[in-house]
C-alpha positions as CSV (number, residue, x, y, z in Angstrom):
1,X,-105.6,178.7,40.9
2,X,-104.2,182.2,40.0
3,X,-101.6,181.7,42.7
4,X,-100.5,178.4,41.3
5,X,-100.4,179.8,37.8
6,X,-98.2,182.7,39.0
7,X,-95.8,180.2,40.7
8,X,-95.6,178.1,37.4
9,X,-94.9,181.3,35.4
10,X,-92.1,182.2,37.8
11,X,-90.5,178.8,37.5
12,X,-90.4,179.1,33.7
13,X,-88.8,182.5,33.9
14,X,-86.3,181.2,36.5
15,X,-85.2,178.4,34.1
16,X,-84.6,181.0,31.3
17,X,-82.9,183.8,33.2
18,X,-81.3,182.4,36.4
19,X,-78.2,180.3,36.5
20,X,-78.3,177.0,38.3
21,X,-76.7,178.5,41.4
22,X,-78.4,181.7,42.5
23,X,-77.1,184.1,45.0
24,X,-78.9,183.6,48.4
25,X,-79.7,185.9,51.2
26,X,-79.2,185.0,54.9
27,X,-82.3,184.7,57.1
28,X,-80.9,185.9,60.4
29,X,-83.7,184.3,62.5
30,X,-83.0,180.8,61.2
31,X,-79.4,181.1,60.0
32,X,-80.5,179.6,56.7
33,X,-79.8,181.0,53.3
34,X,-83.0,181.8,51.4
35,X,-83.0,181.7,47.6
36,X,-85.1,184.0,45.5
37,X,-87.3,180.9,44.6
38,X,-88.0,180.3,48.3
39,X,-88.7,183.9,48.9
40,X,-91.2,184.0,46.1
41,X,-93.0,180.9,47.3
42,X,-93.3,182.4,50.8
43,X,-94.9,185.5,49.3
44,X,-97.3,183.2,47.3
45,X,-98.2,181.4,50.5
46,X,-99.4,184.6,52.1
47,X,-101.2,185.5,48.9
48,X,-103.5,182.5,49.3
49,X,-107.0,183.3,50.8
50,X,-107.7,179.9,52.2
51,X,-106.2,176.4,52.5
52,X,-108.1,175.3,49.3
53,X,-105.8,177.6,47.4
54,X,-102.8,176.6,49.5
55,X,-102.9,172.9,48.7
56,X,-101.8,173.2,45.1
57,X,-99.0,175.5,46.0
58,X,-98.0,173.1,48.8
59,X,-97.8,170.4,46.1
60,X,-95.4,172.5,44.0
61,X,-93.3,173.1,47.1
62,X,-93.0,169.4,47.8
63,X,-92.1,168.7,44.1
64,X,-89.4,171.2,44.2
65,X,-88.0,169.8,47.4
66,X,-88.6,173.1,49.3
67,X,-90.6,171.2,52.0
68,X,-87.3,170.5,53.9
69,X,-86.7,174.3,54.2
70,X,-87.6,175.3,57.8
71,X,-88.4,178.9,56.7
72,X,-90.9,177.8,54.1
73,X,-92.4,175.2,56.4
74,X,-92.8,177.7,59.3
75,X,-94.7,180.0,57.0
76,X,-96.9,177.1,55.8
77,X,-97.7,176.2,59.5
78,X,-98.4,179.8,60.4
79,X,-100.8,180.2,57.4
80,X,-102.7,177.1,58.4
81,X,-102.9,178.3,62.0
82,X,-104.3,181.6,60.9
83,X,-107.0,179.9,58.9
84,X,-107.9,177.5,61.7
85,X,-106.6,174.4,59.8
86,X,-104.6,173.0,62.7
87,X,-104.9,169.4,61.5
88,X,-103.3,170.5,58.2
89,X,-100.6,172.4,60.1
90,X,-99.8,169.4,62.2
91,X,-99.6,167.2,59.1
92,X,-97.0,169.5,57.6
93,X,-95.0,169.4,60.9
94,X,-95.3,165.6,61.1
95,X,-93.7,165.2,57.7
96,X,-90.8,167.5,58.4
97,X,-87.7,165.4,59.2
98,X,-85.7,166.5,62.2
99,X,-87.6,169.7,63.0
100,X,-85.5,172.5,64.4
101,X,-86.2,175.2,67.0
102,X,-88.0,177.4,64.5
103,X,-90.3,174.7,63.2
104,X,-91.1,173.6,66.8
105,X,-91.9,177.2,67.8
106,X,-94.3,177.6,64.9
107,X,-96.3,174.4,65.6
108,X,-96.3,175.2,69.4
109,X,-97.6,178.7,68.8
110,X,-100.2,177.3,66.3
111,X,-101.5,174.7,68.7
112,X,-101.9,177.3,71.5
113,X,-103.6,179.8,69.2
114,X,-106.1,177.1,68.2
115,X,-106.8,176.1,71.8
116,X,-105.1,172.7,71.5
117,X,-103.4,173.2,74.8
118,X,-102.7,169.5,75.6
119,X,-101.1,169.1,72.2
120,X,-99.0,172.3,72.7
121,X,-97.5,170.9,76.0
122,X,-97.0,167.5,74.4
123,X,-95.1,169.1,71.5
124,X,-93.0,171.0,73.9
125,X,-92.1,167.8,75.8
126,X,-91.3,166.1,72.4
127,X,-89.0,169.0,71.6
128,X,-87.0,168.5,74.9
129,X,-86.7,164.8,74.2
130,X,-85.1,165.6,70.8
131,X,-82.7,167.8,72.6
132,X,-83.9,170.9,70.8
133,X,-83.2,173.8,73.1
134,X,-86.2,176.2,73.6
135,X,-85.8,180.0,73.4
136,X,-87.7,183.0,74.7
137,X,-90.3,182.6,71.8
138,X,-91.1,179.0,72.9
139,X,-92.1,179.5,76.5
140,X,-95.0,182.1,76.2
141,X,-97.2,179.8,74.2
142,X,-96.4,176.8,76.4
143,X,-97.1,178.8,79.6
144,X,-100.4,180.1,78.1
145,X,-101.5,176.5,77.4
146,X,-100.6,175.4,80.9
147,X,-102.6,178.3,82.3
148,X,-105.5,177.3,80.2
149,X,-105.3,173.7,81.5
150,X,-104.9,174.9,85.1
151,X,-102.0,172.5,85.6
152,X,-99.9,174.3,88.3
153,X,-97.6,171.3,88.7
154,X,-96.5,171.4,85.1
155,X,-96.3,175.1,85.3
156,X,-93.8,175.0,88.1
157,X,-91.7,172.4,86.2
158,X,-91.6,174.7,83.1
159,X,-90.6,177.5,85.3
160,X,-87.7,175.5,86.6
161,X,-86.7,174.8,83.0
162,X,-86.8,178.5,82.2
163,X,-84.5,179.3,85.1
164,X,-82.1,176.4,84.2
165,X,-81.7,177.7,80.7
166,X,-81.4,181.3,81.8
167,X,-84.3,182.6,79.7
168,X,-86.1,184.1,82.6
169,X,-84.2,187.4,82.1
170,X,-86.4,187.9,79.0
171,X,-89.1,190.4,80.0
172,X,-91.9,188.8,78.0
173,X,-91.1,185.3,79.4
174,X,-91.5,186.7,82.9
175,X,-94.7,188.3,82.1
176,X,-95.9,185.0,80.8
177,X,-94.8,183.3,84.0
178,X,-96.6,185.8,86.1
179,X,-99.7,185.5,83.9
180,X,-99.6,181.7,84.2
181,X,-99.3,181.7,88.0
182,X,-102.2,184.2,88.2
183,X,-104.4,182.0,86.1
184,X,-103.7,178.9,88.1
185,X,-104.3,181.0,91.3
186,X,-100.8,180.8,92.7
187,X,-100.7,184.5,93.5
188,X,-97.7,184.2,95.9
189,X,-95.6,182.7,93.1
190,X,-96.7,185.4,90.7
191,X,-95.7,188.1,93.2
192,X,-92.3,186.4,93.8
193,X,-91.6,186.4,90.1
194,X,-92.6,190.1,90.0
195,X,-90.3,190.9,92.9
196,X,-87.4,189.4,91.0
197,X,-87.9,191.9,88.1
198,X,-85.1,194.4,87.8
199,X,-87.2,196.7,85.6
200,X,-90.8,197.3,86.4
201,X,-91.8,199.8,83.8
202,X,-93.8,197.2,81.8
203,X,-97.5,198.2,82.4
204,X,-98.6,194.8,81.2
205,X,-97.0,193.1,84.2
206,X,-98.7,195.4,86.7
207,X,-102.1,194.8,85.0
208,X,-101.7,191.1,85.0
209,X,-100.9,191.1,88.7
210,X,-103.7,193.5,89.6
211,X,-106.1,191.3,87.6
212,X,-104.8,188.2,89.5
213,X,-105.2,189.8,92.9
214,X,-108.8,190.8,92.0
215,X,-109.5,187.2,90.8
216,X,-108.6,185.6,94.1
217,X,-110.3,188.3,96.1
218,X,-107.2,190.1,97.2
219,X,-108.6,193.6,96.5
220,X,-106.5,195.3,99.1
221,X,-103.3,194.0,97.4
222,X,-104.7,195.0,94.1
223,X,-105.2,198.6,95.3
224,X,-101.7,198.6,96.8
225,X,-100.2,197.5,93.4
226,X,-102.3,200.0,91.5
227,X,-101.2,202.9,93.8
228,X,-97.5,201.8,93.4
229,X,-97.6,201.7,89.6
230,X,-95.1,204.1,88.0
231,X,-97.6,204.8,85.2
232,X,-101.3,204.1,85.1
233,X,-102.8,203.4,81.7
234,X,-106.4,203.0,80.9
235,X,-106.1,199.2,81.0
236,X,-104.8,199.4,84.6
237,X,-107.9,201.3,85.7
238,X,-110.1,198.8,83.8
239,X,-108.4,195.9,85.6
240,X,-109.1,197.3,89.0
241,X,-112.6,198.4,88.2
242,X,-113.5,195.0,86.8
243,X,-112.1,193.4,89.9
244,X,-114.3,195.4,92.2
245,X,-117.3,194.7,90.0
246,X,-116.8,191.0,89.9
247,X,-116.6,191.0,93.8
248,X,-119.8,193.0,94.0
249,X,-118.0,196.2,95.3
250,X,-120.1,198.3,92.9
251,X,-119.8,201.6,94.9
252,X,-116.0,201.4,95.0
253,X,-115.9,200.6,91.3
254,X,-117.9,203.6,90.5
255,X,-115.6,205.8,92.6
256,X,-112.6,204.6,90.5
257,X,-114.6,205.0,87.3
258,X,-115.4,208.7,88.0
259,X,-111.8,209.3,89.0
260,X,-110.3,208.1,85.7
261,X,-108.5,210.8,83.7
262,X,-109.7,209.1,80.5
263,X,-111.9,206.1,79.6
264,X,-112.2,203.8,76.6
265,X,-115.0,201.5,75.3
266,X,-113.6,198.6,77.6
267,X,-114.1,200.9,80.6
268,X,-117.8,201.6,79.8
269,X,-118.5,198.0,78.9
270,X,-117.0,196.8,82.2
271,X,-119.4,199.1,84.1
272,X,-122.4,198.0,82.1
273,X,-121.4,194.4,82.6
274,X,-120.9,194.9,86.4
275,X,-124.2,196.6,87.0
276,X,-126.0,193.9,84.9
277,X,-124.2,191.1,87.0
278,X,-125.4,192.7,90.2
279,X,-129.0,193.0,89.0
280,X,-128.9,196.8,88.8
281,X,-130.5,197.0,85.4
282,X,-131.5,200.7,85.6
283,X,-127.9,201.7,86.3
284,X,-126.6,199.4,83.4
285,X,-128.9,201.2,81.0
286,X,-128.1,204.6,82.4
287,X,-124.4,204.0,82.0
288,X,-124.9,202.8,78.4
289,X,-126.9,205.9,77.6
290,X,-124.3,208.2,79.2
291,X,-121.6,206.4,77.1
292,X,-123.4,207.4,73.8
293,X,-123.9,210.9,75.1
294,X,-120.2,211.2,75.7
295,X,-119.5,210.1,72.1
296,X,-118.0,206.7,72.9
297,X,-118.7,204.1,70.2
298,X,-119.8,200.9,71.8
299,X,-118.6,197.5,70.6
300,X,-120.7,194.4,70.0
301,X,-120.3,193.2,73.5
302,X,-121.6,196.5,74.8
303,X,-124.7,196.3,72.7
304,X,-125.4,192.7,73.7
305,X,-125.0,193.6,77.5
306,X,-127.3,196.6,77.1
307,X,-129.9,194.5,75.3
308,X,-129.6,192.0,78.1
309,X,-130.3,194.7,80.7
310,X,-133.4,195.7,78.7
311,X,-134.7,192.0,78.6
312,X,-134.0,191.7,82.4
313,X,-135.9,195.0,83.2
314,X,-138.6,194.7,80.5
315,X,-137.4,198.0,79.1
316,X,-138.9,197.6,75.7
317,X,-138.7,201.2,74.5
318,X,-135.0,201.4,75.4
319,X,-134.4,198.0,73.7
320,X,-136.1,199.3,70.5
321,X,-133.9,202.4,70.5
322,X,-130.7,200.2,71.0
323,X,-131.9,198.1,68.1
324,X,-132.3,201.2,65.9
325,X,-128.9,202.5,66.9
326,X,-127.2,199.2,66.2
327,X,-128.8,199.0,62.8
328,X,-127.8,202.5,61.8
329,X,-124.3,202.1,63.2
330,X,-123.6,199.1,61.0
331,X,-123.6,196.3,63.6
332,X,-124.3,193.0,62.1
333,X,-127.7,191.6,63.1
334,X,-126.2,188.1,63.4
335,X,-125.1,185.8,66.2
336,X,-124.3,187.9,69.3
337,X,-126.4,191.0,68.6
338,X,-129.1,189.1,66.7
339,X,-129.5,186.6,69.5
340,X,-129.7,189.3,72.1
341,X,-132.4,191.1,70.1
342,X,-134.5,187.9,69.9
343,X,-134.1,187.4,73.7
344,X,-134.9,191.1,74.4
345,X,-138.1,191.2,72.3
346,X,-139.3,187.8,73.6
347,X,-138.7,188.8,77.3
348,X,-140.2,192.3,76.8
349,X,-143.5,190.7,75.5
350,X,-143.2,191.3,71.8
351,X,-142.8,187.6,70.7
352,X,-143.8,188.5,67.1
353,X,-140.9,191.0,66.9
354,X,-138.6,188.3,68.2
355,X,-139.9,186.0,65.5
356,X,-139.2,188.8,62.9
357,X,-135.6,189.2,64.0
358,X,-135.2,185.4,64.0
359,X,-136.6,185.2,60.4
360,X,-134.2,187.9,59.2
361,X,-131.2,186.2,60.8
362,X,-129.3,184.4,58.0
363,X,-126.7,182.5,59.9
364,X,-128.7,180.8,62.7
365,X,-126.6,179.0,65.2
366,X,-127.8,176.8,68.2
367,X,-128.0,179.9,70.4
368,X,-130.3,181.6,67.9
369,X,-132.7,178.7,67.8
370,X,-132.6,178.3,71.6
371,X,-133.4,182.0,72.2
372,X,-136.5,181.7,70.0
373,X,-137.7,178.5,71.5
374,X,-137.2,179.9,75.0
375,X,-139.3,182.9,73.8
376,X,-142.1,180.6,72.8
377,X,-141.8,178.6,76.0
378,X,-142.2,181.6,78.4
379,X,-145.2,182.8,76.4
380,X,-146.9,179.5,76.7
381,X,-146.8,178.8,73.0
382,X,-146.0,175.1,73.1
383,X,-147.1,174.4,69.5
384,X,-144.7,176.9,68.1
385,X,-141.9,175.7,70.4
386,X,-142.4,172.2,69.1
387,X,-142.4,173.4,65.5
388,X,-139.2,175.4,65.9
389,X,-137.5,172.5,67.6
390,X,-138.2,170.3,64.7
391,X,-137.1,172.8,62.2
392,X,-133.9,173.3,64.1
393,X,-133.2,169.6,63.8
394,X,-134.0,169.7,60.1
395,X,-131.5,172.4,59.6
396,X,-128.8,170.0,60.7
397,X,-128.1,171.4,64.2
398,X,-127.9,169.0,67.2
399,X,-130.0,170.1,70.2
400,X,-128.1,170.5,73.5
401,X,-129.1,170.4,77.2
402,X,-130.2,174.1,77.1
403,X,-132.7,173.8,74.3
404,X,-134.1,170.6,75.8
405,X,-134.6,172.6,79.1
406,X,-136.7,175.1,77.0
407,X,-138.8,172.3,75.5
408,X,-139.5,170.8,78.9
409,X,-140.4,174.2,80.2
410,X,-142.8,174.8,77.3
411,X,-144.5,171.4,77.9
412,X,-144.8,172.2,81.7
413,X,-146.5,175.6,81.1
414,X,-148.9,174.0,78.7
415,X,-149.7,171.0,80.8
416,X,-148.4,168.6,78.1
417,X,-147.1,166.0,80.5
418,X,-146.7,163.2,77.9
419,X,-144.9,165.4,75.5
420,X,-142.6,166.6,78.3
421,X,-141.7,163.0,79.2
422,X,-141.1,162.3,75.5
423,X,-138.5,165.1,75.3
424,X,-136.9,164.0,78.6
425,X,-136.5,160.4,77.2
426,X,-135.2,161.9,73.9
427,X,-132.6,163.9,75.8
428,X,-131.2,160.8,77.4
429,X,-131.7,158.0,74.8
430,X,-131.5,159.8,71.5
431,X,-128.8,162.4,72.2
432,X,-126.9,160.7,75.2
433,X,-127.1,163.9,77.2
434,X,-126.8,163.5,81.0
435,X,-129.8,165.4,82.5
436,X,-128.8,168.1,85.0
437,X,-130.7,169.0,88.2
438,X,-132.6,171.6,86.2
439,X,-134.0,169.1,83.8
440,X,-135.2,166.8,86.7
441,X,-136.7,169.9,88.5
442,X,-138.8,170.8,85.4
443,X,-140.1,167.2,85.2
444,X,-141.1,167.4,88.8
445,X,-142.9,170.7,88.0
446,X,-144.4,169.0,85.0
447,X,-146.0,166.3,87.1
448,X,-146.9,168.7,90.0
449,X,-148.7,171.3,87.9
450,X,-150.9,168.5,86.5
451,X,-151.8,167.3,90.0
452,X,-149.8,164.1,89.6
453,X,-148.1,164.6,92.9
454,X,-147.4,160.9,93.7
455,X,-145.7,160.5,90.3
456,X,-143.7,163.6,91.0
457,X,-142.5,162.3,94.4
458,X,-141.7,158.8,92.9
459,X,-139.7,160.5,90.2
460,X,-137.6,162.4,92.7
461,X,-137.0,159.2,94.7
462,X,-135.8,157.3,91.5
463,X,-133.4,160.0,90.3
464,X,-129.7,159.1,90.2
465,X,-128.8,162.5,91.8
466,X,-129.7,164.1,95.1
467,X,-132.6,166.6,94.8
468,X,-131.9,170.2,95.6
469,X,-133.9,173.1,97.1
470,X,-135.4,174.1,93.7
471,X,-136.7,170.6,93.0
472,X,-138.3,170.2,96.5
473,X,-139.6,173.8,96.1
474,X,-141.3,173.0,92.8
475,X,-143.1,170.0,94.5
476,X,-144.1,172.1,97.5
477,X,-145.7,174.7,95.2
478,X,-147.7,172.0,93.5
479,X,-148.7,170.5,96.9
480,X,-150.0,173.9,98.0
481,X,-151.8,174.5,94.7
482,X,-153.5,171.1,95.0
483,X,-154.1,171.4,98.8
484,X,-152.1,168.3,99.7
485,X,-150.9,169.4,103.1
486,X,-149.6,166.0,104.2
487,X,-147.1,165.8,101.3
488,X,-146.3,169.5,101.7
489,X,-145.1,169.0,105.2
490,X,-143.0,166.0,104.2
491,X,-141.4,168.1,101.4
492,X,-140.6,170.9,103.8
493,X,-138.9,168.5,106.2
494,X,-136.8,167.3,103.3
495,X,-135.9,170.9,102.5
496,X,-134.8,171.7,106.0
497,X,-132.6,168.6,106.2
498,X,-131.1,169.5,102.8
499,X,-130.1,173.2,103.6
500,X,-131.4,174.3,106.9
501,X,-130.0,177.8,106.5
502,X,-131.4,178.6,103.1
503,X,-134.1,181.3,103.4
504,X,-136.2,179.5,100.9
505,X,-136.6,176.4,103.1
506,X,-137.8,178.6,106.1
507,X,-140.2,180.5,103.8
508,X,-141.7,177.2,102.4
509,X,-142.2,175.7,106.0
510,X,-143.6,179.0,107.3
511,X,-146.1,179.1,104.4
512,X,-147.3,175.5,104.9
513,X,-147.9,176.1,108.6
514,X,-149.7,179.3,107.9
515,X,-151.8,177.6,105.2
516,X,-153.3,175.2,108.0
517,X,-153.5,177.9,110.7
518,X,-150.6,176.8,112.8
519,X,-149.5,180.3,113.8
520,X,-147.3,179.3,116.7
521,X,-145.3,177.2,114.4
522,X,-145.1,180.1,111.9
523,X,-143.7,182.4,114.5
524,X,-141.2,179.7,115.6
525,X,-139.9,179.3,112.0
526,X,-139.7,183.1,111.5
527,X,-137.7,183.4,114.7
528,X,-135.3,180.8,113.5
529,X,-134.9,182.8,110.3
530,X,-133.8,185.8,112.3
531,X,-131.4,183.8,114.4
532,X,-129.7,182.2,111.4
533,X,-129.6,185.4,109.4
534,X,-131.7,183.9,106.6
535,X,-133.3,186.7,104.7
536,X,-136.2,186.3,102.3
537,X,-135.6,187.7,98.8
538,X,-137.7,190.9,98.5
539,X,-140.2,191.1,95.7
540,X,-140.0,193.9,93.2
541,X,-141.6,194.9,89.9
542,X,-140.3,197.0,87.0
543,X,-142.3,199.1,84.5
544,X,-140.8,201.3,81.8
545,X,-142.5,204.5,80.7
546,X,-141.0,207.1,78.4
547,X,-137.7,205.2,78.3
548,X,-137.3,205.4,82.1
549,X,-137.5,202.3,84.2
550,X,-139.5,202.6,87.4
551,X,-139.2,200.0,90.2
552,X,-141.5,199.2,93.1
553,X,-141.4,196.9,96.1
554,X,-144.2,195.7,98.3
555,X,-145.7,198.6,100.4
556,X,-143.5,201.1,98.5
557,X,-144.0,204.7,99.5
558,X,-140.8,206.2,98.0
559,X,-142.3,207.1,94.6
560,X,-143.1,210.7,93.9
561,X,-146.6,209.8,93.0
562,X,-147.2,207.6,96.1
563,X,-150.5,209.3,97.1
564,X,-151.9,209.1,93.6
565,X,-150.9,205.4,93.3
566,X,-152.7,204.3,96.5
567,X,-155.8,206.4,95.5
568,X,-155.8,204.6,92.1
569,X,-155.4,201.2,93.8
570,X,-158.4,201.9,96.1
571,X,-160.4,203.0,93.0
572,X,-159.7,199.9,90.9
573,X,-160.1,197.5,93.9
574,X,-163.5,199.0,94.6
575,X,-164.6,198.8,90.9
576,X,-163.3,195.2,90.7
577,X,-165.4,194.2,93.8
578,X,-168.5,195.5,92.0
579,X,-167.6,193.2,89.1
580,X,-167.3,190.2,91.5
581,X,-163.6,190.4,92.6
582,X,-162.9,189.0,96.1
583,X,-159.4,189.4,97.6
584,X,-157.8,186.0,97.9
585,X,-156.5,186.4,101.5
586,X,-155.1,182.9,101.7
587,X,-152.1,184.3,99.9
588,X,-151.3,186.4,103.0
589,X,-149.7,184.0,105.4
590,X,-149.7,185.9,108.7
591,X,-152.0,185.6,111.7
592,X,-153.7,188.9,111.2
593,X,-157.4,190.1,110.8
594,X,-159.1,189.5,107.4
595,X,-159.3,193.3,106.8
596,X,-155.6,193.7,107.4
597,X,-154.9,190.9,105.0
598,X,-156.9,192.6,102.3
599,X,-154.8,195.8,102.9
600,X,-151.6,193.8,102.7
601,X,-152.6,192.3,99.4
602,X,-153.2,195.7,98.0
603,X,-149.6,196.8,98.5
604,X,-147.9,194.1,96.3
605,X,-145.4,195.5,94.0
606,X,-147.1,194.4,90.8
607,X,-150.3,196.2,91.8
608,X,-148.3,199.4,92.5
609,X,-146.7,199.1,89.1
610,X,-150.2,198.5,87.6
611,X,-151.6,201.7,89.3
612,X,-148.7,203.7,88.2
613,X,-149.3,202.6,84.5
614,X,-153.0,203.4,84.7
615,X,-152.3,207.0,85.9
616,X,-149.3,207.6,83.6
617,X,-150.4,206.2,80.2
618,X,-153.1,207.0,77.7
619,X,-156.3,204.9,77.7
620,X,-155.9,201.7,75.7
621,X,-152.2,201.6,75.9
622,X,-150.6,198.2,76.6
623,X,-149.1,197.9,80.1
624,X,-146.0,195.7,80.5
625,X,-144.8,194.7,84.0
626,X,-141.8,192.6,85.1
627,X,-141.8,190.8,88.5
628,X,-138.8,189.0,90.0
629,X,-140.9,186.4,91.9
630,X,-144.0,184.3,91.0
631,X,-147.2,186.3,90.8
632,X,-149.6,185.5,93.6
633,X,-153.1,184.3,93.0
634,X,-154.7,187.5,94.1
635,X,-152.6,189.8,91.9
636,X,-153.3,187.4,89.0
637,X,-157.1,187.7,89.7
638,X,-156.9,191.5,90.0
639,X,-155.1,191.8,86.7
640,X,-157.9,189.9,84.9
641,X,-160.5,192.2,86.3
642,X,-158.6,195.4,85.5
643,X,-157.9,194.2,81.9
644,X,-161.7,194.0,81.3
645,X,-162.7,197.1,83.3
646,X,-160.1,199.4,81.7
647,X,-160.0,197.7,78.3
648,X,-156.2,197.3,78.6
649,X,-153.8,194.6,77.5
650,X,-151.6,193.8,80.5
651,X,-148.4,191.8,79.9
652,X,-147.0,190.5,83.3
653,X,-143.8,188.6,83.2
654,X,-143.0,186.8,86.5
655,X,-140.1,184.4,87.3
656,X,-141.8,181.6,85.5
657,X,-143.6,182.9,82.4
658,X,-145.6,185.6,80.7
659,X,-149.2,186.3,81.7
660,X,-151.1,188.1,78.9
661,X,-154.3,189.6,80.4
662,X,-157.0,190.7,78.0
663,X,-160.8,191.1,78.4
664,X,-160.8,189.4,81.7
665,X,-158.8,186.3,80.7
666,X,-155.2,185.2,81.0
667,X,-153.1,183.5,78.3
668,X,-152.1,180.9,80.9
669,X,-155.7,179.7,81.2
670,X,-155.2,179.8,85.0
671,X,-152.7,176.9,84.6
672,X,-149.7,178.3,86.3
């Protein structure tokens, strides 16, 4: 109201001190004369803090007949765009009689800035129909909207219009054209526009083209352009490095990174993101640490990526240090960083710490609730997951397909079949969400874990979508757990018909043949794997000690403490046997002697990580292990014995869930 009062006070003074006709100044951009009154109202528009303050001022503008002034109206539209009130902006535009170029430019820019791409293009078409000639400020927003829509046909037509009107000589319009062609993946057209440039000293153009080449996989052309650049800025290096990272060329990206004359926060963030995407979590965290050592201040995205690497690797100590750094550096513990912290603590085994961060988060969005519910789900805490889901709905947030997937997972881990079916029905009938293949797969797993195999198969056969490898794999695992060999063989045949070159299908079939002792068939399947080049994903385990992540694979002998590790394994295996442990050799699916099977079991990556923890930590310290595959039954049994013998809490996170071993028992209650 202070703004309105200032306007009224100004009007009163104007009546007293200004003559009826006041000398006006010429606005060169619109060729309109601006009076002091109009200038003052424009300043008042920008003095408003929100649209609530703007509306009374807008009323004064209408009352004084200033709403027909294009300069005033463009400022009103720009203000509304800045404050994300695009409907208000469009209403102002709609009530302007015979809008000119400058009013059209303002609304087109506003629509593009607020991601109303369809409206932006439609407004541009309306502009042409009114015979309002576009200029160099019109096309960039239109081309950005076309690029966002991915409409290459309309893009080419606008390009023709640009050429016809002679606007393509403007440098920024050409950059926008190149950017548009890159984003709709018409690299040839982008290069053609680039070749027509008379002056190529605009670094932005080069960066856009390099980024485009990387996007479509033309890394050779990207390097060629990079080497031909008249001047290489940090952004140019970043574009090329990101291109190699996205395509998985990590070593090449590293070479360019270490060749850079200078780096900025985007450079470091690109490297952390690339390593994380490629599953190289240790390198991602090492890069983040080096960034801090070199005095580069990370941004929020860098913090989120580093925390994500911690959650993937189970690097709790590093995650805690990053949390402390973010707090002392003034990062807001909300939304992005807050959600990443909840996810990190939950996936590193400290579910209570995740709960604490969640409770301290003031502005909880859907992702915040989803991260916490997923945390409860993977820890097997179904009651807490149900409670938080209900609280989320009471807060006014509408659940989406991701949070429903978390709820189904929680019910599956706890064996709550009826509750799981209830949430699946709610997904469909209460919220009109179309289930994805992942939702169907969890329901199959829900039936399978409970031993209701016929219902699982009937559910698959009644689905409106075709089952995939993951779904059949879930049913196969259940068949194996419940010794239903006949159905397991049927499932494997379905898998081979579905995707006969996927390594998972061969592994499934090999396992089922081995389970019934058909070793000739096992060898035949494994030979087919070699012929088709289908490789089984190797199993690995991570464990963090002293802020350093150690990784192990089955049969690993690369660690500096290899001899000590295997001696410790023999020691704990011998002690466990005295307590009643018997190696579950049915998990070794090869035609070898029983003694060799026992030796093979002893080399699993999670057991090596366990042995390393036992010889490297103080007695009584909690052991945290992360495994990329599902833990086998024998390793699960060994962990229970060791937790009792050594009086250790052992937290093992496999690809499905957490197993918390304590005093000879597991939190999963052997339902996994």
